[in-house]
C-alpha positions as CSV (number, residue, x, y, z in Angstrom):
1,M,3.8,-2.5,-5.9
2,A,4.1,-6.3,-5.8
3,A,7.9,-5.9,-6.1
4,A,7.9,-3.6,-3.1
5,A,5.9,-6.0,-1.0
6,A,8.2,-8.9,-2.0
7,T,11.3,-6.8,-1.1
8,L,9.7,-6.0,2.3
9,G,9.5,-9.8,2.8
10,T,5.7,-10.1,2.6
11,P,4.6,-11.0,-1.0
12,L,1.0,-10.0,-1.8
13,M,-1.8,-12.5,-1.4
14,G,-4.2,-13.0,-4.2
15,W,-6.8,-10.6,-2.9
16,Q,-4.2,-7.9,-2.2
17,A,-2.8,-8.1,-5.7
18,L,-6.3,-7.8,-7.1
19,V,-7.1,-4.8,-5.0
20,A,-3.8,-3.2,-5.9
21,M,-4.2,-3.9,-9.6
22,T,-7.8,-2.6,-9.7
23,G,-7.2,0.4,-7.3
24,L,-4.2,1.6,-9.2
25,E,-5.7,1.4,-12.8
26,H,-4.7,4.2,-15.0
27,V,-6.4,5.7,-18.1
28,D,-4.4,8.4,-20.0
29,D,-1.9,8.6,-17.1
30,Q,-4.6,9.4,-14.6
31,L,-5.8,7.1,-11.8
32,C,-9.3,5.8,-12.5
33,Y,-10.3,5.9,-8.8
34,R,-9.7,8.8,-6.5
35,D,-10.4,6.7,-3.3
36,V,-10.2,3.0,-2.8
37,A,-11.7,1.5,0.4
38,V,-10.6,-1.9,1.6
39,G,-12.7,-3.7,4.2
40,T,-11.6,-7.1,5.5
41,P,-11.6,-8.8,8.9
42,R,-8.8,-8.1,11.4
43,Q,-5.4,-9.5,10.6
44,S,-6.1,-10.1,6.9
45,G,-3.2,-8.1,5.5
46,K,-4.6,-4.6,5.1
47,S,-1.6,-3.0,6.7
48,V,0.8,-5.0,4.6
49,L,-1.1,-3.8,1.5
50,D,-1.0,-0.2,2.7
51,L,2.7,-0.3,3.6
52,A,3.6,-1.9,0.2
53,L,1.7,0.9,-1.6
54,L,3.4,3.5,0.5
55,V,6.9,2.2,-0.1
56,S,6.2,1.8,-3.8
57,R,5.0,5.4,-4.1
58,M,7.9,6.7,-2.1
59,L,10.4,5.0,-4.4
60,S,8.6,6.0,-7.7
61,A,8.1,9.7,-6.8
62,P,10.7,10.8,-4.2
63,S,9.5,14.4,-4.3
64,Q,6.0,13.6,-2.9
65,T,5.0,13.6,0.8
66,C,3.7,10.3,2.2
67,V,2.1,9.8,5.6
68,Y,1.7,6.5,7.4
69,A,-0.4,6.3,10.5
70,A,-1.3,3.6,13.0
71,Q,-3.1,3.5,16.3
72,T,0.0,4.9,18.0
73,R,3.1,6.7,16.8
74,L,5.2,3.9,18.1
75,A,3.2,1.2,16.2
76,A,3.6,3.2,12.9
77,R,7.3,3.7,13.5
78,I,7.9,-0.1,14.2
79,R,5.9,-1.0,11.1
80,L,7.6,1.5,8.8
81,F,11.2,1.1,10.0
């Protein structure tokens, strides 16, 4: 996931890398956590973390369906493309 973020031009900050590493822990090829909630102040990098995860998942498993949402359809399209 860190490689996807770097490729997007926004390397992960320390807290983002920690959240990604903890939230994506695996045991016996199964994720340890079904849900991971991230709460930080505005403009802290939550969307960057989310987008890096989305791109990483899209590249690692092309057959799955991914959904990216934002406040408006245009805002999501601008961020994703």
